[in-house]
C-alpha positions, 0 to 999 in steps of 0.5 A: 346697471351694468349688468342690464346696458348693453354698451357695456364692454366685452372686457368689463362683461367677461370679468365680472362673470368672475364676480364672487356673487352669484347674483352680479355672475347670473345677470351678467350671464343674461347680458345682451353682449357677451363674449362667446367663448366666455359664455360658453365656458359659463355653461359649466357653471351650475349656477349660471347654466340655466341663464346661459342657456336662456341667453339670445346672445349663445351661438345656435350651434350651442344652443343646439348641442344642448337641446341634444345633450341635455342628460349630458354635460356637452362639455 
C-alpha cells in the first residue's frame, strides 16, 4: 500500500492526504516521509490530529508546541 511505502514521493503523499476517505487520509498522516508543511496543516483536522501527533516525522518544535498547548489549538 502506498501509505506504508517510505519511497512514495512527497507529492503523492500530499495528494492522498486530501483523499475523501478518512482512512486513506489517516494512513498518510502516519507516512514516514510526509511533506512537513502538510503534516502541520493536518493537525487541525480532528480526524487526523492524533495520527499526525504520533508521527515521528513531525517537527520537534511543533511536537513541543503541542505538548505545551494540549488544551488549546496552537494554530
